[in-house]
C-alpha positions as CSV (number, residue, x, y, z in Angstrom):
1,M,-11.4,38.5,-2.6
2,L,-12.7,36.3,-5.4
3,K,-15.7,34.2,-4.6
4,K,-16.6,31.0,-6.2
5,W,-20.1,31.0,-7.6
6,I,-22.1,27.9,-8.6
7,V,-24.8,28.1,-11.3
8,I,-27.5,25.5,-10.8
9,A,-29.5,24.7,-13.9
10,A,-33.1,24.0,-13.0
11,L,-35.8,22.6,-15.1
12,G,-36.6,25.4,-17.5
13,T,-35.1,28.0,-15.2
14,G,-31.7,29.1,-13.9
15,A,-30.6,30.1,-10.5
16,V,-27.3,31.4,-9.2
17,Y,-26.2,30.5,-5.7
18,G,-23.2,31.7,-3.7
19,E,-20.5,29.6,-2.2
20,G,-22.9,28.3,0.4
21,A,-24.7,26.1,-2.1
22,Y,-24.5,22.3,-1.6
23,V,-23.9,20.6,-4.9
24,P,-24.8,16.9,-5.1
25,I,-22.4,14.3,-6.4
26,L,-24.1,11.2,-7.8
27,D,-22.6,7.8,-8.2
28,M,-24.4,6.0,-11.0
29,E,-22.5,2.7,-10.5
30,T,-24.5,2.1,-7.2
31,N,-27.3,4.7,-7.9
32,S,-26.4,6.5,-4.8
33,L,-25.7,10.0,-3.5
34,L,-21.9,9.9,-3.1
35,G,-21.8,13.2,-1.2
36,A,-21.9,16.9,-1.8
37,V,-19.5,19.8,-2.2
38,Q,-19.9,23.3,-0.7
39,G,-17.2,25.7,-2.0
40,T,-14.4,23.1,-2.3
41,S,-15.3,21.2,0.9
42,L,-16.7,17.7,0.6
43,Y,-19.5,16.4,2.8
44,K,-20.7,12.8,3.3
45,S,-24.1,12.0,1.8
46,M,-25.9,11.6,5.2
47,D,-24.5,14.9,6.4
48,S,-25.6,16.8,3.3
49,Y,-28.9,15.1,2.3
50,E,-31.3,17.3,4.3
51,K,-29.6,20.4,2.9
52,L,-29.8,19.5,-0.7
53,K,-32.6,17.0,-1.2
54,S,-35.1,19.6,-2.5
55,S,-32.8,21.4,-4.9
56,A,-31.2,18.2,-6.1
57,M,-34.6,17.1,-7.6
58,T,-34.7,20.3,-9.8
59,Q,-31.3,20.0,-11.4
60,T,-30.1,18.5,-14.7
61,Y,-27.0,16.3,-14.4
62,R,-24.2,15.4,-16.7
63,L,-22.3,12.1,-16.7
64,Y,-18.5,11.8,-16.4
65,T,-17.0,8.5,-17.0
66,A,-13.4,7.2,-16.5
67,H,-12.1,9.0,-19.5
68,S,-14.6,11.5,-20.8
69,S,-17.5,13.8,-20.2
70,S,-20.6,12.1,-21.7
71,Q,-23.2,14.0,-23.6
72,K,-25.8,12.1,-21.5
73,E,-27.9,14.4,-19.3
74,F,-30.7,13.5,-17.0
75,T,-32.8,14.5,-14.0
76,L,-33.8,12.6,-10.9
77,K,-37.0,10.8,-10.2
78,S,-36.3,10.2,-6.6
79,M,-33.7,10.6,-3.8
80,Q,-34.3,9.0,-0.4
81,V,-32.6,7.2,2.5
82,S,-32.4,3.6,1.7
83,E,-35.2,1.4,3.0
84,D,-32.9,-1.7,3.1
85,E,-31.9,-2.3,6.7
86,P,-28.2,-3.0,6.2
87,C,-27.9,0.1,4.1
88,S,-29.8,2.7,6.2
89,D,-26.8,5.1,5.9
90,N,-27.0,5.2,2.1
91,I,-29.0,7.7,0.0
92,D,-30.6,5.9,-3.0
93,I,-31.3,7.8,-6.2
94,E,-33.3,7.0,-9.3
95,S,-32.7,8.9,-12.5
96,T,-35.1,9.5,-15.4
97,V,-32.6,7.8,-17.8
98,K,-31.2,4.3,-17.1
99,V,-27.5,4.9,-16.2
100,S,-25.3,2.3,-14.5
101,Y,-21.8,3.8,-14.7
102,G,-19.9,7.1,-14.1
103,V,-20.5,10.0,-11.7
104,A,-22.8,12.9,-12.4
105,L,-22.7,16.5,-11.4
106,P,-25.1,19.4,-12.1
107,T,-24.7,21.0,-15.5
108,G,-24.4,24.5,-14.1
109,I,-21.4,24.0,-11.8
110,G,-18.7,26.7,-12.1
111,W,-15.7,24.4,-12.9
112,S,-14.7,21.7,-15.4
113,P,-14.7,18.3,-13.7
114,Q,-12.2,17.0,-16.4
115,P,-9.9,20.0,-17.0
116,R,-7.1,17.9,-18.6
117,P,-7.1,15.1,-21.2
118,I,-7.6,11.5,-20.0
119,T,-6.3,8.9,-22.4
120,V,-7.0,5.2,-22.5
121,Q,-3.8,3.1,-22.6
122,S,-3.2,-0.5,-23.9
123,N,-3.8,-3.3,-21.4
124,E,-1.0,-5.2,-23.1
125,N,1.8,-2.6,-22.3
126,P,4.9,-4.8,-21.6
127,T,6.6,-2.1,-19.5
128,Y,3.7,-1.9,-17.1
129,Q,3.2,-5.7,-17.1
130,K,6.8,-6.0,-15.8
131,I,6.1,-3.3,-13.2
132,L,3.1,-5.3,-12.0
133,R,5.1,-8.5,-11.9
134,D,7.9,-6.9,-9.8
135,L,5.3,-5.3,-7.5
136,L,3.5,-8.6,-7.0
137,T,6.7,-10.4,-6.4
138,Q,7.5,-7.9,-3.6
139,K,4.1,-8.7,-2.1
140,G,4.9,-12.4,-1.9
141,V,3.2,-13.7,-5.0
142,A,5.4,-16.4,-6.7
143,N,5.4,-16.3,-10.5
144,P,2.6,-13.7,-10.8
145,V,0.4,-13.3,-13.8
146,A,0.5,-9.6,-14.8
147,Q,-2.9,-8.6,-16.0
148,I,-4.0,-5.1,-16.6
149,K,-7.8,-4.6,-16.6
150,E,-7.9,-0.8,-17.2
151,M,-5.2,1.8,-17.8
152,Y,-5.3,5.6,-18.2
153,R,-2.8,8.4,-18.4
154,T,-3.7,11.9,-17.2
155,D,-2.3,14.8,-15.2
156,L,-4.4,14.4,-12.0
157,D,-3.1,17.5,-10.1
158,G,-2.3,19.9,-12.9
159,D,1.5,19.9,-12.2
160,G,2.3,19.3,-15.9
161,S,3.3,15.7,-15.4
162,D,1.1,12.7,-16.2
163,E,0.2,9.9,-13.8
164,A,-0.5,6.3,-15.0
165,V,-3.7,4.9,-13.4
166,I,-3.8,1.2,-13.6
167,V,-6.5,-1.3,-12.5
168,A,-4.6,-4.6,-12.1
169,E,-6.7,-7.7,-11.5
170,H,-6.3,-11.5,-12.0
171,Y,-8.5,-14.3,-10.8
172,A,-7.7,-17.9,-12.0
173,K,-11.4,-18.9,-11.8
174,P,-14.0,-17.2,-14.0
175,V,-16.8,-15.1,-12.5
176,P,-19.8,-17.5,-11.8
177,R,-22.9,-17.1,-13.8
178,N,-24.7,-15.3,-11.0
179,G,-21.9,-12.7,-11.1
180,A,-20.9,-13.2,-7.5
181,R,-17.2,-14.2,-7.2
182,F,-16.5,-16.1,-4.0
183,D,-13.5,-18.4,-4.4
184,T,-9.9,-17.4,-4.9
185,D,-6.6,-19.1,-5.6
186,V,-3.1,-18.3,-4.4
187,G,-1.7,-15.6,-6.6
188,D,-5.1,-13.9,-7.4
189,Y,-5.2,-10.2,-6.8
190,S,-7.0,-6.9,-7.5
191,F,-5.7,-3.4,-6.8
192,I,-5.4,0.0,-8.3
193,L,-2.0,1.6,-8.9
194,V,-1.1,5.2,-9.5
195,R,2.4,5.6,-10.8
196,R,4.0,9.0,-11.0
197,I,7.3,10.9,-11.0
198,V,8.0,13.1,-8.0
199,G,11.3,15.0,-7.8
200,G,12.7,12.9,-10.5
201,K,11.9,9.6,-8.7
202,V,9.2,7.0,-9.5
203,E,6.5,6.6,-6.9
204,N,3.9,3.9,-6.7
205,I,0.7,4.5,-4.8
206,V,-1.7,1.5,-4.3
207,F,-5.4,1.8,-3.8
208,E,-7.9,-0.9,-2.7
209,E,-5.3,-3.6,-2.5
210,S,-6.4,-7.3,-2.3
211,V,-3.5,-9.7,-2.9
212,H,-4.3,-13.4,-2.2
213,T,-1.4,-15.3,-0.7
214,A,-3.8,-17.9,0.6
215,S,-6.9,-19.4,-1.1
216,R,-10.4,-18.6,0.1
217,E,-10.9,-22.1,1.5
218,D,-7.7,-21.8,3.5
219,G,-8.8,-18.6,5.1
220,G,-7.8,-16.1,2.5
221,Q,-9.4,-12.7,1.8
222,V,-12.8,-12.2,0.1
223,P,-12.3,-11.4,-3.6
224,Y,-13.1,-8.0,-4.9
225,D,-13.7,-6.8,-8.5
226,L,-12.5,-3.3,-9.0
227,K,-13.2,-0.6,-11.6
228,I,-12.6,3.0,-12.2
229,V,-16.0,4.7,-12.2
230,S,-14.6,8.1,-13.1
231,I,-11.6,10.4,-13.0
232,A,-13.0,13.8,-12.2
233,D,-12.5,16.9,-10.1
234,I,-15.6,16.6,-7.9
235,N,-15.0,19.7,-5.7
236,G,-13.6,22.3,-8.1
237,D,-10.1,22.5,-6.5
238,G,-8.4,21.7,-9.8
239,T,-7.3,18.2,-8.8
240,M,-9.1,15.2,-10.3
241,E,-10.1,12.5,-7.9
242,L,-10.3,8.7,-8.6
243,I,-13.8,7.3,-8.2
244,V,-13.4,3.6,-7.6
245,N,-16.0,0.9,-7.3
246,S,-15.3,-2.4,-5.4
247,S,-17.9,-5.2,-5.6
248,Y,-18.0,-8.6,-3.9
249,Y,-20.6,-11.3,-3.3
250,E,-22.5,-9.4,-0.7
251,G,-22.3,-5.8,-1.9
252,S,-20.9,-2.9,-3.9
253,F,-19.2,0.3,-2.7
254,T,-17.9,3.4,-4.5
255,V,-15.2,5.5,-2.9
256,A,-13.8,8.9,-4.0
257,Y,-10.0,9.0,-3.5
258,T,-7.3,11.7,-3.7
259,I,-3.6,11.5,-3.2
260,D,-2.4,13.0,0.1
261,G,1.4,13.2,0.0
262,S,2.3,9.8,-1.1
263,Q,-0.8,8.0,0.3
264,A,-4.3,7.3,-1.0
265,K,-6.9,9.1,1.0
266,D,-10.6,8.3,0.9
267,L,-12.9,11.3,0.8
268,L,-16.4,10.0,0.3
269,M,-18.1,6.6,0.1
270,C,-21.5,5.2,-0.8
271,G,-23.1,1.8,-1.6
272,C,-24.4,-1.1,0.3
273,G,-23.2,-4.5,1.5
274,L,-22.9,-6.7,4.6
């Protein structure tokens, strides 16, 4: 039986651990411990913190963004349970290099977090703009404005067929100077769409959906700003997860998603908010 070994690169030394090692997964968008992986099993940050807090401080980390592995590497200055009362279930981290985007994994892990190419696509693609308009019309938005914020193509699961990963977002009002969006208009929206071909048929899978059919002052939803933090295989099973950040006027959260059948499934979450 083949065993999966994980090499952990320590400061100036190297150590090889068996499949029982807990490997930290860092979210640099919120500067939090997103969770950990042992073998290919994922664990929430609070469930794994005590098991990895000592070894995590000795490792060198590499950054993975939405479309590439960065050459940026760093270590940690601190890792601790948040002292903010609303966020006492979050593990805060501080790195030796200022980083505010992407996810990070130890340099010595035994797999490639981005095993297949991820390409940035044009936000002005008319085919996908029409797809968005049709989808929004189905959700009850009259005369929708089709606006693509980010778009990538990649083979998430290694089946030889690319998926399109789209962040669709439109707000009629600009973000206030303080950066905290609060108001919405009818027709505003933010969501993430994965579009793929399964058995010769097109399938749309929606993540983090927020479609505003009523304004905020009329009791509508709180507006969220979405972004893809990273597209990466965070547990070494060969499938790349979507790491998504959603922020609003009272907080910011990052969630790791996979596709389970034809549904989005959340795996890990970190961040803080009311």
